[in-house]
MIDREN-770255 format. One record per residue (C-alpha): x, z, y; residue in three letters; residue number from 1; chain. Coordinates in pm, 1 decimal. Each point is the difference from the previous one (the first is absolute). Example, Ala and Ser with C-alpha at 12.3 -4.5 7.8 and 13.67 -1.06 7.14 Angstrom:
# MIDREN-770255
+----------+----------+----------+------+------+-------+
:     east :       up :    north : resn : resi : chain :
+----------+----------+----------+------+------+-------+
:   1230.0 :    780.0 :   -450.0 :  ALA :    1 :     A :
:    137.0 :    -66.0 :    344.0 :  SER :    2 :     A :
+----------+----------+----------+------+------+-------+
This chain:
# MIDREN-770255
+----------+----------+----------+------+------+-------+
:     east :       up :    north : resn : resi : chain :
+----------+----------+----------+------+------+-------+
:   1009.9 :  -1830.6 :   1913.5 :  MET :    1 :     A :
:    -85.0 :    223.4 :   -339.9 :  LEU :    2 :     A :
:     -4.8 :    364.1 :     13.6 :  ARG :    3 :     A :
:     93.7 :    240.5 :   -278.1 :  PHE :    4 :     A :
:    -75.2 :    353.3 :   -127.4 :  ALA :    5 :     A :
:    168.5 :    213.2 :   -229.3 :  ALA :    6 :     A :
:   -235.9 :    112.1 :   -296.0 :  ASN :    7 :     A :
:    164.9 :    392.7 :    -12.8 :  LEU :    8 :     A :
:   -235.3 :      4.1 :   -320.2 :  SER :    9 :     A :
:    239.6 :   -228.8 :   -180.7 :  MET :   10 :     A :
:    326.0 :    -36.9 :    195.4 :  LEU :   11 :     A :
:    264.4 :    321.7 :     -1.4 :  TRP :   12 :     A :
:   -182.4 :    178.5 :   -279.8 :  ARG :   13 :     A :
:    347.8 :    173.9 :    -44.4 :  GLU :   14 :     A :
:    -97.0 :    240.1 :    249.4 :  VAL :   15 :     A :
:   -344.3 :    212.0 :     87.5 :  PRO :   16 :     A :
:   -229.4 :   -233.2 :    178.1 :  PHE :   17 :     A :
:     20.8 :    201.7 :    346.6 :  LEU :   18 :     A :
:    353.3 :   -103.1 :     10.1 :  GLU :   19 :     A :
:    -60.6 :   -363.2 :    -55.3 :  ARG :   20 :     A :
:   -107.2 :    -11.0 :    379.7 :  PHE :   21 :     A :
:    335.1 :     46.9 :    122.1 :  ALA :   22 :     A :
:    149.1 :   -206.3 :   -277.2 :  ARG :   23 :     A :
:   -247.8 :   -291.7 :    130.7 :  ALA :   24 :     A :
:     96.3 :     66.7 :    371.1 :  ARG :   25 :     A :
:    443.6 :    -29.9 :   -135.9 :  GLU :   26 :     A :
:    -77.5 :   -330.6 :   -168.0 :  ALA :   27 :     A :
:   -157.4 :   -129.1 :    330.3 :  GLY :   28 :     A :
:   -416.6 :    -40.2 :    -53.8 :  PHE :   29 :     A :
:   -197.7 :     98.1 :    304.9 :  ALA :   30 :     A :
:   -312.1 :     30.6 :   -240.6 :  ALA :   31 :     A :
:    -96.4 :    139.6 :   -358.9 :  VAL :   32 :     A :
:   -274.3 :      9.8 :   -253.7 :  GLU :   33 :     A :
:    -99.0 :    203.6 :   -278.0 :  PHE :   34 :     A :
:   -266.1 :    106.5 :   -283.4 :  LEU :   35 :     A :
:   -175.2 :    344.8 :     63.4 :  TRP :   36 :     A :
:    210.3 :    260.0 :      8.7 :  PRO :   37 :     A :
:   -113.0 :    181.4 :   -285.0 :  ARG :   38 :     A :
:    173.9 :    375.0 :     29.9 :  GLY :   39 :     A :
:    133.9 :    -34.0 :    339.1 :  GLU :   40 :     A :
:    -74.2 :    199.0 :    294.9 :  ASP :   41 :     A :
:   -129.4 :   -221.4 :    242.7 :  LEU :   42 :     A :
:     80.7 :    151.5 :    309.7 :  GLN :   43 :     A :
:    326.5 :     45.7 :   -102.5 :  ASP :   44 :     A :
:      3.6 :   -416.5 :    -83.6 :  LEU :   45 :     A :
:   -180.9 :    -70.0 :    384.5 :  VAL :   46 :     A :
:    287.6 :    190.8 :    122.2 :  GLU :   47 :     A :
:    254.4 :   -155.2 :   -213.5 :  VAL :   48 :     A :
:    -94.3 :   -373.8 :    118.2 :  ALA :   49 :     A :
:     -3.1 :    136.0 :    380.1 :  ARG :   50 :     A :
:    354.4 :    136.7 :    -25.4 :  VAL :   51 :     A :
:    139.8 :   -346.1 :   -131.1 :  ASN :   52 :     A :
:   -154.6 :   -208.2 :    209.2 :  GLY :   53 :     A :
:   -248.0 :   -238.9 :   -281.4 :  LEU :   54 :     A :
:   -288.4 :   -130.8 :      8.2 :  GLN :   55 :     A :
:   -230.7 :     50.2 :   -289.8 :  VAL :   56 :     A :
:   -159.8 :   -344.1 :     20.3 :  VAL :   57 :     A :
:   -219.8 :     68.0 :   -377.9 :  LEU :   58 :     A :
:    -65.6 :    253.0 :   -205.9 :  HIS :   59 :     A :
:   -263.2 :     59.3 :   -320.7 :  ASN :   60 :     A :
:   -251.5 :    209.9 :    -40.1 :  MET :   61 :     A :
:     32.3 :    211.0 :   -333.2 :  ASP :   62 :     A :
:    -48.2 :   -203.1 :   -287.4 :  ALA :   63 :     A :
:     44.4 :    273.5 :   -279.9 :  GLY :   64 :     A :
:    254.5 :     58.0 :   -232.4 :  ASP :   65 :     A :
:    137.9 :   -333.7 :     40.3 :  ILE :   66 :     A :
:    283.4 :    109.5 :   -281.0 :  ALA :   67 :     A :
:   -272.9 :     47.8 :   -264.3 :  ALA :   68 :     A :
:   -158.5 :   -368.2 :     74.8 :  GLY :   69 :     A :
:   -252.1 :    136.5 :    260.7 :  GLU :   70 :     A :
:    -55.5 :   -313.6 :    291.0 :  ARG :   71 :     A :
:   -252.1 :    162.0 :    218.9 :  GLY :   72 :     A :
:   -350.5 :    107.9 :    -58.5 :  TYR :   73 :     A :
:   -194.5 :   -142.5 :    290.1 :  THR :   74 :     A :
:   -239.5 :   -154.0 :   -325.1 :  ASN :   75 :     A :
:    -72.5 :    388.5 :   -145.9 :  ASP :   76 :     A :
:   -317.3 :    143.9 :     77.3 :  PRO :   77 :     A :
:     96.4 :    285.5 :   -112.6 :  ALA :   78 :     A :
:    296.4 :     64.4 :    230.7 :  ARG :   79 :     A :
:   -175.6 :   -157.3 :    323.2 :  GLN :   80 :     A :
:    -14.2 :    327.4 :    200.7 :  GLU :   81 :     A :
:    384.6 :     53.2 :   -108.0 :  GLU :   82 :     A :
:     77.7 :   -363.3 :    113.3 :  TRP :   83 :     A :
:   -218.3 :     77.6 :    319.1 :  ARG :   84 :     A :
:    228.4 :    314.7 :     48.2 :  GLU :   85 :     A :
:    322.0 :   -182.3 :    -94.8 :  ARG :   86 :     A :
:    -89.6 :   -285.5 :    192.1 :  PHE :   87 :     A :
:    -47.4 :    230.3 :    349.1 :  LEU :   88 :     A :
:    302.0 :    167.2 :    -99.0 :  GLU :   89 :     A :
:    198.1 :   -361.6 :     39.7 :  ALA :   90 :     A :
:   -153.1 :    -90.9 :    290.0 :  LEU :   91 :     A :
:    129.4 :    345.5 :    163.3 :  ASP :   92 :     A :
:    302.2 :    -51.1 :   -134.7 :  LEU :   93 :     A :
:     19.3 :   -380.1 :    151.7 :  ALA :   94 :     A :
:   -113.8 :    148.1 :    361.8 :  ARG :   95 :     A :
:    266.3 :    249.0 :     10.3 :  ARG :   96 :     A :
:    275.4 :   -257.4 :    -84.8 :  LEU :   97 :     A :
:   -178.4 :   -288.7 :    225.2 :  GLY :   98 :     A :
:    -16.3 :   -201.1 :   -347.8 :  CYS :   99 :     A :
:   -213.9 :   -319.4 :     32.0 :  PRO :  100 :     A :
:    -80.3 :    -78.3 :   -358.3 :  ARG :  101 :     A :
:    -82.3 :    207.2 :   -306.0 :  VAL :  102 :     A :
:    -41.1 :   -178.6 :   -355.5 :  ASN :  103 :     A :
:   -265.4 :     86.2 :   -213.2 :  CYS :  104 :     A :
:     53.5 :    -38.3 :   -374.7 :  LEU :  105 :     A :
:   -354.9 :    -80.9 :   -127.7 :  VAL :  106 :     A :
:     11.8 :    120.2 :   -332.1 :  GLY :  107 :     A :
:     67.7 :    -88.2 :   -426.1 :  ASN :  108 :     A :
:   -306.4 :   -105.4 :   -171.3 :  VAL :  109 :     A :
:   -187.4 :    320.7 :   -131.8 :  LEU :  110 :     A :
:   -137.6 :   -142.8 :   -311.5 :  PRO :  111 :     A :
:   -303.5 :    245.9 :    -48.3 :  ASP :  112 :     A :
:   -148.1 :   -121.9 :    259.8 :  LEU :  113 :     A :
:   -152.8 :   -340.6 :    133.8 :  PRO :  114 :     A :
:    212.5 :   -172.6 :    228.7 :  ARG :  115 :     A :
:   -282.3 :    -74.4 :    234.1 :  GLU :  116 :     A :
:    -19.2 :    358.5 :     51.7 :  LEU :  117 :     A :
:    388.9 :     46.2 :     29.9 :  GLN :  118 :     A :
:    -31.2 :   -294.5 :    285.6 :  TRP :  119 :     A :
:   -280.2 :    161.8 :    207.0 :  ALA :  120 :     A :
:    187.4 :    303.4 :     13.4 :  VAL :  121 :     A :
:    305.0 :   -168.8 :    121.9 :  VAL :  122 :     A :
:   -222.7 :   -201.9 :    223.5 :  PHE :  123 :     A :
:   -173.0 :    356.1 :    181.1 :  GLU :  124 :     A :
:    301.5 :    179.3 :      7.0 :  ASN :  125 :     A :
:    166.1 :   -293.3 :    217.9 :  PHE :  126 :     A :
:   -304.7 :    -13.5 :    210.1 :  ARG :  127 :     A :
:     40.1 :    368.0 :     44.3 :  TRP :  128 :     A :
:    374.0 :    -47.3 :     74.1 :  ALA :  129 :     A :
:    -14.0 :   -278.4 :    213.1 :  LEU :  130 :     A :
:   -146.0 :    129.5 :    363.1 :  PRO :  131 :     A :
:    210.4 :    339.2 :    -56.9 :  ARG :  132 :     A :
:    301.2 :   -218.4 :     -1.5 :  ALA :  133 :     A :
:    -82.9 :   -253.6 :    284.6 :  ARG :  134 :     A :
:    -49.6 :    297.6 :    181.0 :  GLU :  135 :     A :
:    333.5 :     92.6 :    -59.6 :  ALA :  136 :     A :
:    118.8 :   -337.6 :     95.6 :  GLY :  137 :     A :
:    149.8 :     -8.0 :   -390.5 :  VAL :  138 :     A :
:    -51.1 :   -314.3 :   -239.7 :  THR :  139 :     A :
:    -48.7 :     63.4 :   -316.9 :  LEU :  140 :     A :
:    109.4 :   -199.2 :   -302.7 :  LEU :  141 :     A :
:    -81.5 :   -118.1 :   -321.9 :  VAL :  142 :     A :
:    242.9 :   -104.3 :   -293.0 :  GLU :  143 :     A :
:     25.1 :   -234.8 :   -324.7 :  ALA :  144 :     A :
:    227.9 :    143.7 :   -245.9 :  LEU :  145 :     A :
:    134.3 :   -251.7 :   -300.6 :  ASN :  146 :     A :
:   -164.4 :     61.2 :   -323.4 :  PRO :  147 :     A :
:    296.8 :    -14.0 :   -217.2 :  HIS :  148 :     A :
:    148.8 :    366.5 :    146.6 :  GLU :  149 :     A :
:   -387.0 :     96.4 :     99.3 :  ASN :  150 :     A :
:   -249.6 :   -157.1 :   -265.1 :  PRO :  151 :     A :
:   -309.6 :    224.2 :    106.2 :  ARG :  152 :     A :
:     37.4 :    -33.4 :    359.2 :  TYR :  153 :     A :
:   -325.2 :   -136.8 :    189.8 :  LEU :  154 :     A :
:    167.5 :   -250.1 :    228.1 :  LEU :  155 :     A :
:    281.2 :   -242.6 :   -171.4 :  HIS :  156 :     A :
:     22.8 :   -318.5 :    214.5 :  ARG :  157 :     A :
:    -14.6 :    -71.6 :    389.8 :  THR :  158 :     A :
:   -366.1 :   -163.4 :    -84.3 :  ALA :  159 :     A :
:   -133.7 :    393.8 :   -110.9 :  ASP :  160 :     A :
:    141.0 :    122.6 :    294.8 :  SER :  161 :     A :
:   -140.2 :   -272.7 :    237.4 :  LEU :  162 :     A :
:   -354.4 :     32.9 :   -200.0 :  ASN :  163 :     A :
:     -1.1 :    412.8 :     87.9 :  LEU :  164 :     A :
:     55.7 :   -103.8 :    362.9 :  LEU :  165 :     A :
:   -291.3 :   -242.0 :     -9.7 :  ARG :  166 :     A :
:   -253.0 :    231.7 :   -180.9 :  ALA :  167 :     A :
:     61.3 :    219.0 :    306.0 :  LEU :  168 :     A :
:    -19.0 :   -231.5 :    279.2 :  GLY :  169 :     A :
:    320.4 :    -42.1 :    111.5 :  PHE :  170 :     A :
:     54.8 :    316.5 :    191.7 :  PRO :  171 :     A :
:    281.5 :    -70.4 :    230.5 :  PRO :  172 :     A :
:    173.1 :    309.5 :    -81.6 :  ASN :  173 :     A :
:     32.5 :   -100.0 :   -375.9 :  LEU :  174 :     A :
:    242.9 :   -205.5 :   -102.1 :  LYS :  175 :     A :
:    223.2 :   -121.6 :   -324.4 :  ILE :  176 :     A :
:    322.4 :    169.6 :    -97.6 :  GLN :  177 :     A :
:    185.8 :   -311.8 :   -146.8 :  TYR :  178 :     A :
:    217.8 :     77.3 :   -242.6 :  ASP :  179 :     A :
:    225.9 :   -262.4 :   -101.5 :  VAL :  180 :     A :
:    166.9 :    140.5 :   -292.2 :  TYR :  181 :     A :
:   -348.8 :     94.8 :   -103.2 :  HIS :  182 :     A :
:   -162.5 :   -322.2 :     51.7 :  MET :  183 :     A :
:    314.0 :   -234.4 :   -134.3 :  GLN :  184 :     A :
:    -41.5 :    219.7 :   -299.8 :  ARG :  185 :     A :
:   -401.6 :    -66.3 :      2.2 :  SER :  186 :     A :
:    -63.9 :   -374.3 :    101.6 :  GLU :  187 :     A :
:    334.8 :   -120.0 :    207.0 :  GLY :  188 :     A :
:    -83.8 :   -300.8 :    224.1 :  ASN :  189 :     A :
:    159.9 :    277.1 :    295.9 :  LEU :  190 :     A :
:      8.0 :   -287.8 :    270.2 :  ILE :  191 :     A :
:   -336.7 :   -185.9 :     -6.3 :  ALA :  192 :     A :
:   -199.1 :    344.1 :   -107.3 :  THR :  193 :     A :
:    195.0 :    162.5 :    326.2 :  ILE :  194 :     A :
:   -122.6 :   -273.3 :    226.4 :  ARG :  195 :     A :
:   -356.7 :     45.3 :   -110.2 :  GLU :  196 :     A :
:    -49.5 :    332.0 :     17.7 :  VAL :  197 :     A :
:    239.8 :     58.1 :    287.0 :  PHE :  198 :     A :
:   -268.4 :    118.4 :    263.3 :  PRO :  199 :     A :
:   -116.9 :    296.4 :   -237.5 :  HIS :  200 :     A :
:    379.7 :    150.3 :    -80.1 :  ILE :  201 :     A :
:     26.9 :    318.5 :    181.5 :  GLY :  202 :     A :
:    315.9 :     65.7 :   -187.7 :  HIS :  203 :     A :
:    294.6 :   -182.8 :   -188.2 :  VAL :  204 :     A :
:    224.9 :    202.7 :   -290.4 :  GLN :  205 :     A :
:    304.1 :   -177.1 :   -186.6 :  ILE :  206 :     A :
:    200.0 :     54.4 :   -304.1 :  ALA :  207 :     A :
:    105.9 :   -258.5 :   -248.7 :  ASP :  208 :     A :
:   -140.9 :    -78.6 :   -359.8 :  PRO :  209 :     A :
:     52.0 :    117.7 :   -268.1 :  PRO :  210 :     A :
:    219.2 :    281.6 :     54.6 :  GLY :  211 :     A :
:   -160.3 :     98.1 :    354.8 :  ARG :  212 :     A :
:    329.2 :      9.3 :    118.0 :  HIS :  213 :     A :
:    110.7 :    -57.6 :    340.6 :  GLN :  214 :     A :
:    -52.3 :   -412.2 :    109.3 :  PRO :  215 :     A :
:    279.2 :   -248.8 :   -141.7 :  GLY :  216 :     A :
:    -25.3 :    188.0 :   -359.2 :  THR :  217 :     A :
:   -291.3 :   -186.6 :   -122.2 :  GLY :  218 :     A :
:   -243.0 :   -309.2 :     35.6 :  GLU :  219 :     A :
:    -95.1 :    -23.2 :    337.9 :  VAL :  220 :     A :
:    118.9 :   -230.2 :    265.6 :  VAL :  221 :     A :
:     22.0 :    231.9 :    277.2 :  TRP :  222 :     A :
:    136.2 :   -233.5 :    247.5 :  LYS :  223 :     A :
:   -359.3 :   -174.3 :    -37.4 :  ARG :  224 :     A :
:   -233.0 :    260.5 :    -30.2 :  VAL :  225 :     A :
:     95.8 :    225.9 :    313.3 :  LEU :  226 :     A :
:     97.5 :   -345.0 :    164.6 :  GLY :  227 :     A :
:   -360.9 :    -73.2 :    -53.2 :  THR :  228 :     A :
:   -132.1 :    375.1 :    129.5 :  LEU :  229 :     A :
:    247.8 :   -112.8 :    347.6 :  GLU :  230 :     A :
:   -146.6 :   -329.0 :     22.7 :  ASP :  231 :     A :
:   -364.8 :    151.1 :    -16.4 :  LEU :  232 :     A :
:     76.0 :    253.6 :    268.0 :  GLY :  233 :     A :
:      8.4 :    269.1 :   -225.9 :  TYR :  234 :     A :
:    -23.9 :    339.0 :    242.4 :  GLU :  235 :     A :
:    -23.4 :    222.6 :   -235.0 :  GLY :  236 :     A :
:    292.7 :    197.4 :   -233.9 :  TYR :  237 :     A :
:    168.7 :    -78.2 :   -305.6 :  ILE :  238 :     A :
:     16.9 :    306.3 :   -230.6 :  GLY :  239 :     A :
:    312.8 :     35.7 :   -282.8 :  LEU :  240 :     A :
:   -178.7 :    101.7 :   -236.5 :  GLU :  241 :     A :
:    229.8 :    -71.3 :   -267.3 :  TYR :  242 :     A :
:    251.3 :    212.7 :   -252.6 :  VAL :  243 :     A :
:    326.3 :    -17.6 :    112.1 :  PRO :  244 :     A :
:    262.2 :   -174.4 :   -259.4 :  LEU :  245 :     A :
:    311.7 :    198.7 :     46.5 :  ARG :  246 :     A :
:    -61.1 :    239.5 :    225.5 :  GLY :  247 :     A :
:   -258.0 :    -44.9 :    355.2 :  THR :  248 :     A :
:    362.8 :    -83.4 :    235.4 :  GLU :  249 :     A :
:     96.0 :   -283.7 :   -241.8 :  GLU :  250 :     A :
:   -356.8 :   -121.2 :    -54.0 :  SER :  251 :     A :
:    -14.9 :    -65.5 :    394.9 :  LEU :  252 :     A :
:    252.7 :   -260.3 :     29.0 :  ALA :  253 :     A :
:   -250.0 :   -269.0 :     25.8 :  TRP :  254 :     A :
:   -109.5 :    126.8 :    343.9 :  LEU :  255 :     A :
:    293.4 :     49.6 :    216.2 :  PRO :  256 :     A :
:      6.6 :    332.0 :    182.0 :  TRP :  257 :     A :
:    -28.3 :   -154.5 :    376.0 :  GLU :  258 :     A :
:   -318.5 :   -191.0 :   -117.1 :  LYS :  259 :     A :
:   -200.3 :    287.4 :   -185.3 :  ARG :  260 :     A :
:   -238.9 :     60.9 :    298.9 :  ARG :  261 :     A :
:    -61.7 :   -371.5 :     35.6 :  GLU :  262 :     A :
:    124.7 :   -298.0 :    -82.2 :  ALA :  263 :     A :
:    -82.3 :   -378.5 :    -96.5 :  THR :  264 :     A :
:     12.2 :   -101.9 :   -369.7 :  ALA :  265 :     A :
:    314.7 :   -205.1 :     70.1 :  ALA :  266 :     A :
:    175.7 :    310.3 :     76.3 :  ASP :  267 :     A :
:    -91.0 :    120.6 :   -376.5 :  LEU :  268 :     A :
:    285.6 :    -41.7 :   -223.3 :  ARG :  269 :     A :
:   -213.5 :   -142.9 :   -309.6 :  ILE :  270 :     A :
+----------+----------+----------+------+------+-------+
């Protein structure tokens, strides 16, 4: 069975962030995910998740000012102390929520520093973070982003993420966040790639390119992609990280209400 999580950073954006938890519950979801909740009271967030009976299955650590183009700063030696402080803050939130996964964007290329130095900082930060995450029962994720919208980002293809895991010795609590939208725009060949790297995938997110709207609005053949995950025995969650076309409620028509916790690929209206 496929399990789905509503991404609260992308869905129901017409209401304040904390109100989106209730919207997700009312829409039939049992699980949610979100980017780092900048500006929110974290204790209020923990409480609203509890009151609504929702499992937070993934959240990002702080990645800087996303709207201004930042995509993390794991690679910045000048911000290493800040990164570690923000990581511990994210890990503490994960503990309080019972959230098993934290996504760590690695950053944009810093043009004034050698790439070798930037990668060395990335490796140092992850080597420092991984045992702390393991002690907390948390898996860390790395994500590739497509170069059309994120031209300076360090990871653009699935192979880039895999190489990072390889360089760190494939720690059991470091996995790939496989975003179908980004990877279709970056490289295509979704089904073959998913099959190849499946043991290293820790989380999946979906949106339909080129518009990044809900499944069924773009070019991906979703029954095949999600059916492949089902056939492979994927036990994680599929995050709905898309920009709703014509409102969130209408955008969910592809996923029947009674199937928003678990579904088979055959259940989907796409």
